[in-house]
C-alpha positions in Angstrom: 77.6 106.9 106.1 76.9 104.5 103.2 80.6 103.6 102.9 81.7 100.7 105.2 84.5 101.1 107.6 88.0 100.8 106.0 90.7 100.1 108.5 93.4 101.2 106.1 92.0 104.7 106.1 91.4 104.7 109.9 94.0 107.1 111.2 94.0 105.7 114.7 94.3 102.1 113.7 97.0 102.8 111.0 99.1 104.8 113.6 98.9 102.0 116.1 99.9 99.4 113.5 102.9 101.5 112.6 103.9 101.5 116.3 103.4 97.7 116.4 105.5 97.2 113.4 108.3 99.4 115.0 108.2 97.5 118.2 108.3 94.1 116.6 111.1 95.1 114.3 113.1 96.3 117.2 112.6 93.1 119.1 114.0 91.3 116.1 116.8 93.8 116.0 115.7 94.8 112.5 116.8 98.5 112.8 116.3 99.3 109.1 112.6 98.3 109.1 111.9 100.1 112.3 113.6 103.2 110.9 111.5 103.1 107.7 108.3 103.1 109.9 109.6 105.9 112.0 110.3 107.9 108.9 106.7 107.3 107.6 105.3 108.6 110.9 107.6 111.6 110.8 106.7 112.5 107.2 103.1 111.6 107.0 102.0 112.8 110.5 103.8 116.1 110.2 102.0 118.8 112.2 101.3 120.7 108.9 99.2 117.9 107.4 95.4 117.2 107.5 96.3 113.7 108.6 98.0 115.0 111.7 95.0 117.2 112.5 92.7 114.3 112.2 94.9 112.1 114.3 94.9 114.7 117.1 91.1 114.7 117.1 90.9 111.0 116.9 93.4 110.6 119.7 91.5 113.1 121.9 88.3 111.1 121.5 90.1 107.8 122.0 91.9 108.8 125.2 89.7 111.4 127.0 87.8 110.5 130.1 85.1 112.7 131.5 82.9 112.7 134.6 79.4 113.3 133.3 77.2 113.0 130.2 76.8 116.8 129.5 80.6 117.2 129.3 80.8 114.2 126.9 78.1 115.7 124.7 79.9 119.0 124.6 83.1 117.3 123.6 81.4 115.5 120.7 79.9 118.8 119.6 83.3 120.5 119.4 84.7 117.4 117.8 82.0 117.6 115.2 82.9 121.2 114.4 86.6 120.4 114.2 85.9 117.4 111.9 84.0 119.6 109.5 86.8 122.2 109.2 89.0 119.5 107.6 90.0 119.7 104.0 88.6 116.4 103.0 90.2 116.2 99.5 93.6 116.9 101.0 93.1 114.4 103.8 92.1 111.6 101.3 95.2 112.3 99.3 97.4 112.2 102.4 95.8 108.8 103.5 96.4 107.4 100.1 100.1 108.5 100.2 100.3 106.9 103.7 99.0 103.6 102.5 101.3 103.7 99.5 104.3 104.3 101.7 103.3 101.4 104.0 102.7 99.1 101.1 105.9 100.0 99.2 108.4 100.7 102.1 107.5 98.0 104.7 108.1 94.5 103.8 105.5 93.3 106.2 102.7 90.9 105.0 101.1 90.8 108.4 100.9 94.6 108.8 97.1 95.0 108.4 96.3 91.7 110.2 97.5 92.5 113.7 94.9 92.5 116.5 94.0 96.0 117.8 92.4 95.7 121.2 90.2 98.7 120.9 89.4 98.1 117.2 85.5 98.5 117.5 85.9 101.8 119.4 88.5 103.0 116.8 86.2 102.0 114.0 83.3 104.0 115.7 85.4 107.1 116.1 86.6 107.1 112.4 83.1 106.4 111.2 81.8 109.3 113.2 84.4 111.6 111.9 83.6 110.6 108.3 79.8 110.9 109.0 80.0 114.4 110.6 81.8 115.6 107.3 79.2 114.2 105.1 76.4 116.4 106.5 73.1 115.7 104.8 74.5 112.6 103.0 75.0 110.9 106.4 72.8 108.2 107.8 71.4 110.2 110.8 70.2 107.1 112.8 73.7 105.6 112.6 75.3 108.9 113.7 72.9 109.0 116.7 73.7 105.4 117.6 77.6 105.9 117.2 77.4 109.2 119.2 75.7 107.3 122.0 78.6 104.7 122.0 81.1 107.6 122.0 79.4 109.1 125.1 79.7 105.8 126.9 83.3 105.5 125.9 84.2 109.1 127.1 82.6 108.3 130.5 84.7 105.0 130.8 87.8 105.3 132.9 90.8 104.3 130.7 94.5 103.8 131.1 96.6 105.4 128.2 99.3 103.1 127.1 102.7 104.6 126.1 104.8 103.0 123.5 107.3 101.9 126.1 104.7 99.9 128.0 103.4 98.2 124.9 106.6 96.3 123.9 109.5 94.3 125.2 111.5 96.1 128.0 114.6 96.2 125.7 112.8 98.1 123.0 113.5 101.6 124.2 117.2 100.7 124.4 117.1 99.5 120.8 115.2 102.6 119.6 117.9 104.7 121.2 120.5 102.5 119.7 119.2 103.2 116.2 119.4 106.9 116.5 122.5 106.8 118.6 124.2 105.0 115.7 122.7 107.4 113.2 124.1 110.5 115.0 127.4 108.8 115.9 127.8 108.0 112.1 127.6 111.8 111.5 129.7 113.0 114.4 132.0 110.0 115.0 131.9 110.2 118.8 130.3 108.4 121.7 127.2 109.9 123.1 127.0 110.9 126.8 124.1 110.1 129.0 122.3 113.5 128.5 122.6 113.1 124.7 121.2 109.5 124.8 118.2 110.8 127.0 117.6 113.6 124.4 117.5 110.9 121.6 115.1 108.7 123.6 112.9 111.8 124.3 112.9 112.6 120.6 111.9 109.1 119.5 109.0 108.6 121.9 107.7 112.3 121.6 106.3 111.3 118.2 103.9 108.8 119.9 103.3 110.2 123.3 102.7 113.9 123.5 103.2 115.6 120.2 106.7 116.7 120.9 106.0 118.6 124.1 108.4 116.5 126.2 111.4 116.9 123.9 110.7 120.7 123.5 110.8 121.1 127.3 114.0 119.0 127.5 115.8 121.1 124.8 114.5 124.5 126.4 115.8 123.4 129.7 119.2 122.4 128.2 119.4 125.7 126.4 118.8 127.7 129.6 121.3 125.6 131.7 124.0 126.1 129.1 123.3 129.9 128.9 123.5 130.1 132.7 126.8 128.1 132.8 128.2 130.4 130.1 127.3 133.5 132.2 129.1 131.9 135.2 132.2 131.0 133.1 132.3 134.7 131.7 132.4 136.0 135.3 135.4 133.8 136.0 137.6 134.9 133.2 139.2 138.2 132.2 140.5 136.8 128.8 138.9 139.2 126.3 139.3 136.9 123.3 137.6 134.0 125.2 134.8 136.3 126.4 134.1 137.4 122.8 133.9 133.8 121.7 131.6 133.0 124.5 129.4 135.9 123.5 129.2 134.6 119.9 128.3 131.1 121.3 125.6 132.6 123.5 124.0 134.3 120.5 123.9 131.1 118.6 122.4 129.1 121.5 119.7 131.9 122.1 118.8 131.8 118.5 118.1 128.0 118.6 114.4 127.4 118.3 112.7 124.3 119.9 109.4 124.8 118.1 110.0 122.7 115.0 111.9 119.5 116.1 113.8 117.7 113.4 116.9 115.4 113.1 118.9 118.7 112.4 117.6 120.3 115.6 118.5 117.3 117.6 122.0 117.2 116.0 122.6 120.9 117.1 121.4 120.2 120.6 123.6 117.2 120.9 126.6 119.6 120.2 125.2 121.9 122.9 125.0 119.0 125.3 128.6 118.3 124.7 129.4 122.0 125.2 127.6 121.9 128.6 130.0 119.0 129.7 133.0 121.0 128.7 131.8 124.2 130.5 131.1 122.1 133.6 134.7 120.9 133.5 136.0 124.4 133.1 134.0 125.7 136.0 135.3 122.9 138.2 138.9 123.6 137.5 
């Protein structure tokens, strides 16, 4: 671990700085700047990247709380094995591209100078990840020291902040507004409450839970619409209408919720609108 800590290549610090940039841009109502940072997160932290894998590992160490030292030591052992499975050359390239995107796309001279409350802990985690990968080139005494600090951190009770808690109360509304306008531009219609909730869930799923909440929301919407279509089919004897509904059902069933993109959200916004129309038909 001869190299000093470089915060520009600290995956946890950079991710948090991107979130800070987004929140501050939204408070200023600078939707363009916020969208640029969101696009950087979506592209550079895609689940196929080494950067995403390191971020997941980093985040687990930063947020996990355990009850005793043996469990903490076991977590560090597993984290060490996971860190060493990383493709370091690819990770270094991806970090360089991330830094390039930030420097070239975001007009923010203060970006790297914002205060990070848990800076020392984040620096310890990244230094450990780097050191574990260096194997015999590492400074063993430093690794032992930092692993001891990480055990203390894992034993410490901590409160995980969500993005919504970290910014002005109006920020989530502004975030939704950005994507609402984006999708309204494409479809030329006002979004209903369910559609707005989907967009909000989509935005914050990037930061909060690796997309699990939006996947659950989309899966629930899909099942509800399919159930409503079944009920509507039972209420009609119009053969042409039934055939059309069968075709619609096949398309909805084929919609995957595993790889969530703007295109996926766009299709489910249409499905949400269809749900409202089916509900009206069932109530007639």
